[in-house]
N, C-alpha and C positions, 0 to 999 in steps of 0.2 A: 861375168856378173858385173852389173853396172851399180856402183855404190855412190851415194851422195852424202856429203858431209854438211850437216846444217850447223851453222853458228848462230847463236843468239846475240844479236847486236841491239844495244839500247840506243835509241836516238840521242844524239848529243844535245845537251841543254845549253851548250856554249854557242853564243852568237856574237858576232862583232861587226862593226862597220866604222869606217874612218874616211873622212873626206876633208879636203882643203876648200875653203870658201873665201871670197873677197870680204874684206872688213868694211862692209856697207850695209845699209838697211836691207837691201835685197839679199845680201849674203846671210844676214841674220834671219830673215824670213824663210830663206831656203833651208837653213839649219833646222828650223822648227818643222817645216813641211817634210823634210827627209826623215826626221825622227818619228813623226807620226806614221809615215809610210812604212818605215822599216819595222817599227814595233807592231804595227797592224799585220804586216807579212809574217812576223814571227809569232803572231797570236797573243800579243801581250798588251796590257792596258797602256794608254799613251797620255792621258790627260795631264797627270802631274809632270811627267817627263817633258811634255811639250812646253809647259810653262817654265820649267827650270832651264831647258835649252834656250827658250826665247830670251830669258833674262841674261843668261851667261853669254850668248851670242851677241846680244845688244851691247853688253859691256865690252866684249872683245872689239866690236865695231866702233864704239865711241872712245873708250878709255885705253884700249890696247892697240889701236890702229897705228901702223907705220906704213907710209907710202910704199907700195910695191911689194908688201908682204901680206900673205894670206893668214887667216886663223884656221885652226884645225878643230873639227868636231869628231869625237870618238864616242861610240856607244858600245858597251860590252855587257853581255848577260852571263853571269856565272852563278849557277844554282838558282836561287830565288832573288838575286840582287841585280839591279841594273846600275851600271856605272857610267856616268856621263862625264866626259872631259872636254873642256874647251881650252885650247892652248893658243896664246897670242904671242907677239914678239916685243911686248913692252914689259920685260921683266923688271924694269926699274919702277914700274907703277903697280904696287901691290895693294889690293883692296884690304879692308879690315877683315879679319878671319872670323870663324865661328864664335859667337858669343860677344863679339866686339862691334857688331853692326848696329848702328843707331838709326832710328827713324828721323827723317828731316824735321827740323824744328817748326817749319812753316807747314801747316796742314794742307795748304793749297799748292805746295811744290809739285811740279810735274815729274820730277825724277828723284832718285835717292832711295827707292824702295826695292830695287831689283834683288839685292842680296837678302833682304828680309823675306821676300817671297821664296827664294831658294832655301833659306833657313827653315821656313814653315813647311815646305813640301818635301824636302829631302830628310832621310833618316840620319845621314852624315854628310858633311861636306868639308872642303878645306882648299888650301892653296899650296902648290908645290912650285918653289922657285927653280929656274934653270931647266936645262943648261942655258947659259947666256946666249942670246938675249931673251929667252922665253920665260913664261910662267904658265902654269896650268891650274885652272880652277876646276875642281871635280865635285861631283855630288853622287851619292848613292841613294837609290830608292828601293825599298823592299817591295817585291812584286806580290807577295802574299802577306796580308795583314790580318 
């Protein structure tokens, strides 16, 4: 007699992606494009995440840049939460944390609003120093609102 055992397997809701990118405008743009592509492949909304990644990657390219060292983009989905992490090698350059970000005094300033955008779009965000010489700026976005 031929017997078959059937197991019920639930598809994993866990997804993860990590990549090293050059700390340049091109690397920051690629971070955003890769985020949109991966979230699309996972069947998840990407608009808010794309904006958050664009800002964090731009900051890593401008403020976290060290010659010859890449920055890292990580995306992870756990349950109904997307966690975005951007790690650079300028741990000595820590930006203001949640609640401490101020808008530029000059309304016509061309920069200084990136973390305000992150604060507006993310449900939670923060900064983790280390290990030396790194720091990680992370943001979490609820996928179901």
